[in-house]
SEDRENSE-393093 format. One record per residue: residue number from 0; residue in one letter; x, y, z of N, C-alpha, C in turn. Coordinates in Angstrom, 2 decimals, always signed. Layout:
REM SEDRENSE-393093
<n=NUM; res=a; nX=X; nY=Y; nZ=Z; caX=X; caY=Y; caZ=Z; cX=X; cY=Y; cZ=Z>
...
END
This chain:
REM SEDRENSE-393093
<n=0; res=m; nX=+0.85; nY=-1.17; nZ=+0.00; caX=+0.00; caY=+0.00; caZ=+0.00; cX=+0.90; cY=+1.24; cZ=+0.00>
<n=1; res=t; nX=+0.50; nY=+2.22; nZ=-0.78; caX=+1.29; caY=+3.43; caZ=-0.97; cX=+0.77; cY=+4.55; cZ=-0.07>
<n=2; res=e; nX=+1.69; nY=+5.34; nZ=+0.47; caX=+1.30; caY=+6.54; caZ=+1.20; cX=+1.45; cY=+7.72; cZ=+0.25>
<n=3; res=v; nX=+0.44; nY=+8.59; nZ=+0.20; caX=+0.49; caY=+9.77; caZ=-0.64; cX=+0.40; cY=+11.01; cZ=+0.23>
<n=4; res=t; nX=+0.82; nY=+12.14; nZ=-0.34; caX=+0.80; caY=+13.42; caZ=+0.35; cX=+0.17; cY=+14.47; cZ=-0.56>
<n=5; res=d; nX=+0.02; nY=+15.67; nZ=-0.03; caX=-0.45; caY=+16.77; caZ=-0.87; cX=+0.43; cY=+16.91; cZ=-2.11>
<n=6; res=a; nX=+1.75; nY=+16.71; nZ=-1.94; caX=+2.71; caY=+16.93; caZ=-3.02; cX=+2.55; cY=+15.95; cZ=-4.19>
<n=7; res=d; nX=+2.19; nY=+14.69; nZ=-3.89; caX=+2.13; caY=+13.71; caZ=-4.98; cX=+0.71; cY=+13.16; cZ=-5.23>
<n=8; res=f; nX=-0.30; nY=+13.76; nZ=-4.60; caX=-1.67; caY=+13.27; caZ=-4.74; cX=-2.12; cY=+13.28; cZ=-6.21>
<n=9; res=e; nX=-1.84; nY=+14.37; nZ=-6.90; caX=-2.28; caY=+14.46; caZ=-8.29; cX=-1.66; cY=+13.36; cZ=-9.15>
<n=10; res=a; nX=-0.37; nY=+13.14; nZ=-9.01; caX=+0.32; caY=+12.13; caZ=-9.81; cX=-0.13; cY=+10.72; cZ=-9.44>
<n=11; res=e; nX=-0.24; nY=+10.44; nZ=-8.14; caX=-0.53; caY=+9.09; caZ=-7.67; cX=-2.01; cY=+8.71; cZ=-7.75>
<n=12; res=v; nX=-2.90; nY=+9.69; nZ=-7.59; caX=-4.33; caY=+9.39; caZ=-7.52; cX=-5.07; cY=+9.91; cZ=-8.76>
<n=13; res=i; nX=-4.99; nY=+11.20; nZ=-8.99; caX=-5.73; caY=+11.80; caZ=-10.10; cX=-5.25; cY=+11.25; cZ=-11.44>
<n=14; res=g; nX=-3.96; nY=+11.03; nZ=-11.56; caX=-3.40; caY=+10.55; caZ=-12.82; cX=-3.31; cY=+9.04; cZ=-12.95>
<n=15; res=a; nX=-3.83; nY=+8.30; nZ=-11.98; caX=-3.73; caY=+6.84; caZ=-12.01; cX=-4.63; cY=+6.23; cZ=-13.08>
<n=16; res=e; nX=-4.14; nY=+5.15; nZ=-13.67; caX=-4.93; caY=+4.44; caZ=-14.69; cX=-6.00; cY=+3.56; cZ=-14.05>
<n=17; res=l; nX=-5.68; nY=+2.95; nZ=-12.92; caX=-6.64; caY=+2.11; caZ=-12.21; cX=-7.52; cY=+2.96; cZ=-11.31>
<n=18; res=p; nX=-8.68; nY=+2.45; nZ=-10.90; caX=-9.41; caY=+3.11; caZ=-9.82; cX=-8.53; cY=+3.14; cZ=-8.58>
<n=19; res=v; nX=-8.68; nY=+4.18; nZ=-7.77; caX=-7.85; caY=+4.35; caZ=-6.57; cX=-8.75; cY=+4.49; cZ=-5.36>
<n=20; res=l; nX=-8.48; nY=+3.69; nZ=-4.33; caX=-9.14; caY=+3.82; caZ=-3.03; cX=-8.19; cY=+4.58; cZ=-2.13>
<n=21; res=v; nX=-8.61; nY=+5.78; nZ=-1.70; caX=-7.80; caY=+6.61; caZ=-0.81; cX=-8.38; cY=+6.52; cZ=+0.58>
<n=22; res=e; nX=-7.56; nY=+6.13; nZ=+1.55; caX=-7.97; caY=+6.20; caZ=+2.94; cX=-7.39; cY=+7.47; cZ=+3.53>
<n=23; res=f; nX=-8.26; nY=+8.38; nZ=+3.98; caX=-7.84; caY=+9.55; caZ=+4.72; cX=-7.72; cY=+9.08; cZ=+6.17>
<n=24; res=t; nX=-6.52; nY=+9.17; nZ=+6.72; caX=-6.21; caY=+8.52; caZ=+7.98; cX=-5.39; cY=+9.44; cZ=+8.88>
<n=25; res=a; nX=-5.19; nY=+9.01; nZ=+10.12; caX=-4.34; caY=+9.73; caZ=+11.07; cX=-3.74; cY=+8.73; cZ=+12.05>
<n=26; res=d; nX=-2.53; nY=+9.00; nZ=+12.49; caX=-1.86; caY=+8.11; caZ=+13.44; cX=-2.63; cY=+7.95; cZ=+14.74>
<n=27; res=w; nX=-3.33; nY=+8.98; nZ=+15.17; caX=-4.03; caY=+8.98; caZ=+16.44; cX=-5.42; cY=+8.35; cZ=+16.37>
<n=28; res=c; nX=-5.82; nY=+7.85; nZ=+15.22; caX=-7.17; caY=+7.33; caZ=+14.98; cX=-7.20; cY=+5.80; cZ=+15.13>
<n=29; res=p; nX=-7.77; nY=+5.27; nZ=+16.23; caX=-7.83; caY=+3.80; caZ=+16.41; cX=-8.53; cY=+3.05; cZ=+15.28>
<n=30; res=p; nX=-9.70; nY=+3.51; nZ=+14.77; caX=-10.32; caY=+2.78; caZ=+13.66; cX=-9.43; cY=+2.78; cZ=+12.40>
<n=31; res=c; nX=-8.65; nY=+3.84; nZ=+12.23; caX=-7.73; caY=+3.88; caZ=+11.08; cX=-6.66; cY=+2.80; cZ=+11.21>
<n=32; res=r; nX=-6.12; nY=+2.66; nZ=+12.41; caX=-5.11; caY=+1.61; caZ=+12.64; cX=-5.72; cY=+0.23; cZ=+12.43>
<n=33; res=q; nX=-6.97; nY=+0.07; nZ=+12.79; caX=-7.69; caY=-1.19; caZ=+12.59; cX=-7.80; cY=-1.52; cZ=+11.11>
<n=34; res=m; nX=-7.89; nY=-0.50; nZ=+10.27; caX=-8.05; caY=-0.71; caZ=+8.83; cX=-6.74; cY=-1.08; cZ=+8.14>
<n=35; res=g; nX=-5.60; nY=-0.86; nZ=+8.78; caX=-4.31; caY=-1.13; caZ=+8.15; cX=-4.20; cY=-2.52; cZ=+7.56>
<n=36; res=p; nX=-4.42; nY=-3.59; nZ=+8.33; caX=-4.32; caY=-4.94; caZ=+7.78; cX=-5.37; cY=-5.22; cZ=+6.69>
<n=37; res=v; nX=-6.55; nY=-4.65; nZ=+6.83; caX=-7.61; caY=-4.85; caZ=+5.83; cX=-7.17; cY=-4.24; cZ=+4.50>
<n=38; res=l; nX=-6.64; nY=-3.03; nZ=+4.54; caX=-6.23; caY=-2.36; caZ=+3.32; cX=-4.99; cY=-2.99; cZ=+2.70>
<n=39; res=t; nX=-4.08; nY=-3.47; nZ=+3.54; caX=-2.91; caY=-4.17; caZ=+3.03; cX=-3.32; cY=-5.42; cZ=+2.29>
<n=40; res=a; nX=-4.25; nY=-6.19; nZ=+2.87; caX=-4.75; caY=-7.40; caZ=+2.21; cX=-5.48; cY=-7.05; cZ=+0.91>
<n=41; res=l; nX=-6.29; nY=-6.01; nZ=+0.94; caX=-7.03; caY=-5.59; caZ=-0.24; cX=-6.06; cY=-5.17; cZ=-1.35>
<n=42; res=a; nX=-5.04; nY=-4.41; nZ=-1.01; caX=-4.04; caY=-3.98; caZ=-2.00; cX=-3.32; cY=-5.17; cZ=-2.61>
<n=43; res=s; nX=-3.03; nY=-6.17; nZ=-1.79; caX=-2.33; caY=-7.36; caZ=-2.26; cX=-3.21; cY=-8.20; cZ=-3.17>
<n=44; res=e; nX=-4.45; nY=-8.39; nZ=-2.78; caX=-5.37; caY=-9.27; caZ=-3.51; cX=-5.99; cY=-8.62; cZ=-4.75>
<n=45; res=e; nX=-6.18; nY=-7.31; nZ=-4.72; caX=-6.88; caY=-6.62; caZ=-5.81; cX=-5.98; cY=-5.65; cZ=-6.56>
<n=46; res=g; nX=-4.67; nY=-5.75; nZ=-6.37; caX=-3.73; caY=-4.81; caZ=-6.95; cX=-3.76; cY=-4.69; cZ=-8.45>
<n=47; res=d; nX=-4.25; nY=-5.70; nZ=-9.14; caX=-4.33; caY=-5.61; caZ=-10.60; cX=-5.58; cY=-4.84; cZ=-11.06>
<n=48; res=r; nX=-6.54; nY=-4.61; nZ=-10.12; caX=-7.77; caY=-3.90; caZ=-10.48; cX=-7.98; cY=-2.61; cZ=-9.70>
<n=49; res=l; nX=-7.22; nY=-2.43; nZ=-8.60; caX=-7.44; caY=-1.31; caZ=-7.70; cX=-6.14; cY=-0.90; cZ=-7.04>
<n=50; res=k; nX=-5.88; nY=+0.39; nZ=-7.03; caX=-4.74; caY=+0.94; caZ=-6.31; cX=-5.25; cY=+1.42; cZ=-4.96>
<n=51; res=v; nX=-4.56; nY=+1.06; nZ=-3.88; caX=-4.96; caY=+1.44; caZ=-2.54; cX=-3.87; cY=+2.33; cZ=-1.94>
<n=52; res=v; nX=-4.27; nY=+3.52; nZ=-1.49; caX=-3.31; caY=+4.46; caZ=-0.91; cX=-3.86; cY=+5.04; cZ=+0.39>
<n=53; res=q; nX=-2.95; nY=+5.55; nZ=+1.20; caX=-3.32; caY=+6.24; caZ=+2.44; cX=-2.80; cY=+7.66; cZ=+2.38>
<n=54; res=l; nX=-3.58; nY=+8.59; nZ=+2.93; caX=-3.17; caY=+9.97; caZ=+3.04; cX=-3.38; cY=+10.41; cZ=+4.48>
<n=55; res=d; nX=-2.30; nY=+10.86; nZ=+5.13; caX=-2.36; caY=+11.32; caZ=+6.52; cX=-2.96; cY=+12.72; cZ=+6.54>
<n=56; res=v; nX=-4.08; nY=+12.89; nZ=+7.22; caX=-4.79; caY=+14.17; caZ=+7.23; cX=-3.99; cY=+15.26; cZ=+7.94>
<n=57; res=d; nX=-3.15; nY=+14.88; nZ=+8.89; caX=-2.38; caY=+15.87; caZ=+9.63; cX=-1.22; cY=+16.43; cZ=+8.82>
<n=58; res=t; nX=-0.63; nY=+15.62; nZ=+7.97; caX=+0.51; caY=+16.08; caZ=+7.19; cX=+0.12; cY=+16.53; cZ=+5.78>
<n=59; res=s; nX=-1.12; nY=+16.30; nZ=+5.39; caX=-1.61; caY=+16.71; caZ=+4.06; cX=-2.96; cY=+17.41; cZ=+4.18>
<n=60; res=p; nX=-2.98; nY=+18.57; nZ=+4.83; caX=-4.26; caY=+19.26; caZ=+5.04; cX=-4.88; cY=+19.82; cZ=+3.77>
<n=61; res=g; nX=-4.08; nY=+20.12; nZ=+2.76; caX=-4.62; caY=+20.68; caZ=+1.52; cX=-5.58; cY=+19.73; cZ=+0.84>
<n=62; res=t; nX=-5.15; nY=+18.50; nZ=+0.65; caX=-6.01; caY=+17.49; caZ=+0.01; cX=-7.19; cY=+17.15; cZ=+0.91>
<n=63; res=t; nX=-6.93; nY=+17.04; nZ=+2.20; caX=-7.99; caY=+16.74; caZ=+3.16; cX=-9.10; cY=+17.79; cZ=+3.07>
<n=64; res=n; nX=-8.72; nY=+19.05; nZ=+3.05; caX=-9.71; caY=+20.13; caZ=+2.97; cX=-10.38; cY=+20.18; cZ=+1.60>
<n=65; res=a; nX=-9.63; nY=+19.91; nZ=+0.54; caX=-10.19; caY=+19.95; caZ=-0.81; cX=-11.34; cY=+18.96; cZ=-0.97>
<n=66; res=y; nX=-11.26; nY=+17.82; nZ=-0.29; caX=-12.30; caY=+16.80; caZ=-0.40; cX=-13.22; cY=+16.79; cZ=+0.81>
<n=67; res=k; nX=-13.13; nY=+17.85; nZ=+1.62; caX=-14.04; caY=+18.07; caZ=+2.75; cX=-14.11; cY=+16.88; cZ=+3.70>
<n=68; res=v; nX=-12.95; nY=+16.30; nZ=+4.00; caX=-12.89; caY=+15.16; caZ=+4.91; cX=-12.92; cY=+15.67; cZ=+6.34>
<n=69; res=l; nX=-13.91; nY=+15.20; nZ=+7.11; caX=-14.08; caY=+15.63; caZ=+8.50; cX=-13.92; cY=+14.50; cZ=+9.50>
<n=70; res=s; nX=-14.10; nY=+13.27; nZ=+9.08; caX=-14.03; caY=+12.11; caZ=+9.98; cX=-13.02; cY=+11.11; cZ=+9.43>
<n=71; res=m; nX=-12.40; nY=+10.38; nZ=+10.34; caX=-11.45; caY=+9.35; caZ=+9.93; cX=-11.89; cY=+8.00; cZ=+10.50>
<n=72; res=p; nX=-11.69; nY=+6.94; nZ=+9.75; caX=-11.22; caY=+6.95; caZ=+8.38; cX=-12.34; cY=+7.31; cZ=+7.41>
<n=73; res=t; nX=-11.97; nY=+8.08; nZ=+6.39; caX=-12.84; caY=+8.32; caZ=+5.24; cX=-12.18; cY=+7.69; cZ=+4.04>
<n=74; res=f; nX=-12.96; nY=+6.99; nZ=+3.26; caX=-12.47; caY=+6.35; caZ=+2.04; cX=-13.12; cY=+7.05; cZ=+0.85>
<n=75; res=v; nX=-12.30; nY=+7.46; nZ=-0.11; caX=-12.82; caY=+8.06; caZ=-1.33; cX=-12.26; cY=+7.26; cZ=-2.49>
<n=76; res=v; nX=-13.14; nY=+6.84; nZ=-3.38; caX=-12.73; caY=+6.09; caZ=-4.56; cX=-12.67; cY=+7.07; cZ=-5.74>
<n=77; res=f; nX=-11.54; nY=+7.06; nZ=-6.41; caX=-11.33; caY=+7.90; caZ=-7.59; cX=-11.26; cY=+6.99; cZ=-8.82>
<n=78; res=r; nX=-11.94; nY=+7.41; nZ=-9.87; caX=-11.85; caY=+6.70; caZ=-11.15; cX=-11.77; cY=+7.77; cZ=-12.23>
<n=79; res=g; nX=-10.77; nY=+7.64; nZ=-13.09; caX=-10.57; caY=+8.66; caZ=-14.12; cX=-10.28; cY=+10.03; cZ=-13.55>
<n=80; res=g; nX=-9.67; nY=+10.07; nZ=-12.38; caX=-9.32; caY=+11.33; caZ=-11.75; cX=-10.43; cY=+12.01; cZ=-10.98>
<n=81; res=e; nX=-11.61; nY=+11.41; nZ=-10.95; caX=-12.76; caY=+12.00; caZ=-10.28; cX=-13.21; cY=+11.14; cZ=-9.10>
<n=82; res=p; nX=-13.62; nY=+11.77; nZ=-7.99; caX=-14.18; caY=+10.99; caZ=-6.88; cX=-15.55; cY=+10.43; cZ=-7.28>
<n=83; res=v; nX=-15.72; nY=+9.12; nZ=-7.10; caX=-16.97; caY=+8.47; caZ=-7.50; cX=-17.72; cY=+7.85; cZ=-6.32>
<n=84; res=r; nX=-17.07; nY=+7.73; nZ=-5.18; caX=-17.72; caY=+7.16; caZ=-4.01; cX=-16.98; cY=+7.61; cZ=-2.76>
<n=85; res=s; nX=-17.73; nY=+7.81; nZ=-1.69; caX=-17.15; caY=+8.16; caZ=-0.40; cX=-17.80; cY=+7.32; cZ=+0.68>
<n=86; res=m; nX=-16.98; nY=+6.82; nZ=+1.60; caX=-17.47; caY=+5.99; caZ=+2.70; cX=-16.75; cY=+6.43; cZ=+3.97>
<n=87; res=v; nX=-17.45; nY=+6.45; nZ=+5.09; caX=-16.86; caY=+6.87; caZ=+6.35; cX=-16.97; cY=+5.75; cZ=+7.36>
<n=88; res=g; nX=-15.85; nY=+5.49; nZ=+8.06; caX=-15.84; caY=+4.51; caZ=+9.13; cX=-15.17; cY=+3.20; cZ=+8.76>
<n=89; res=a; nX=-14.69; nY=+2.53; nZ=+9.79; caX=-14.03; caY=+1.24; caZ=+9.60; cX=-15.03; cY=+0.20; cZ=+9.11>
<n=90; res=r; nX=-14.53; nY=-0.75; nZ=+8.35; caX=-15.37; caY=-1.83; caZ=+7.83; cX=-14.51; cY=-3.05; cZ=+7.55>
<n=91; res=s; nX=-15.16; nY=-4.18; nZ=+7.41; caX=-14.45; caY=-5.42; caZ=+7.10; cX=-14.03; cY=-5.42; cZ=+5.63>
<n=92; res=k; nX=-13.08; nY=-6.29; nZ=+5.30; caX=-12.64; caY=-6.41; caZ=+3.91; cX=-13.81; cY=-6.85; cZ=+3.03>
<n=93; res=r; nX=-14.61; nY=-7.78; nZ=+3.52; caX=-15.76; caY=-8.26; caZ=+2.76; cX=-16.74; cY=-7.13; cZ=+2.44>
<n=94; res=r; nX=-17.05; nY=-6.33; nZ=+3.45; caX=-17.98; caY=-5.21; caZ=+3.24; cX=-17.37; cY=-4.19; cZ=+2.28>
<n=95; res=l; nX=-16.10; nY=-3.92; nZ=+2.44; caX=-15.42; caY=-2.98; caZ=+1.54; cX=-15.47; cY=-3.47; cZ=+0.10>
<n=96; res=l; nX=-15.21; nY=-4.76; nZ=-0.10; caX=-15.29; caY=-5.33; caZ=-1.46; cX=-16.70; cY=-5.24; cZ=-2.03>
<n=97; res=e; nX=-17.70; nY=-5.48; nZ=-1.19; caX=-19.09; caY=-5.35; caZ=-1.64; cX=-19.39; cY=-3.92; cZ=-2.09>
<n=98; res=e; nX=-18.90; nY=-2.95; nZ=-1.33; caX=-19.13; caY=-1.55; caZ=-1.66; cX=-18.35; cY=-1.08; cZ=-2.88>
<n=99; res=l; nX=-17.29; nY=-1.80; nZ=-3.19; caX=-16.45; caY=-1.44; caZ=-4.34; cX=-16.80; cY=-2.25; cZ=-5.60>
<n=100; res=a; nX=-17.72; nY=-3.19; nZ=-5.50; caX=-18.00; caY=-4.11; caZ=-6.60; cX=-18.28; cY=-3.40; cZ=-7.92>
<n=101; res=d; nX=-19.08; nY=-2.35; nZ=-7.90; caX=-19.41; caY=-1.68; caZ=-9.16; cX=-18.29; cY=-0.78; cZ=-9.66>
<n=102; res=v; nX=-17.31; nY=-0.48; nZ=-8.82; caX=-16.15; caY=+0.32; caZ=-9.23; cX=-15.10; cY=-0.55; cZ=-9.88>
<n=103; res=l; nX=-14.99; nY=-1.78; nZ=-9.39; caX=-14.00; caY=-2.71; caZ=-9.94; cX=-14.59; cY=-3.32; cZ=-11.17>
END
């Protein structure tokens, strides 16, 4: 799983060929830490169809504010450089895959 920042968000997410799942996260957020293994597994298993990245809201406030992220974890799916889905809160890998089915 890749970590992105304000500096490389455009290149890594907006310019990506695959759909991108961005987790807006923070070190101090327990549900975000809970999602780490889920997202790592998802990135490993679905890497040919989906790019999974994390963006730390504390170190990348520009992107966080641009997408009006207020709660962590927030997941935003980008396809063709545009946000197409937003989800808030921790979830299981199975539920995440169900919610991403029409994007993949």
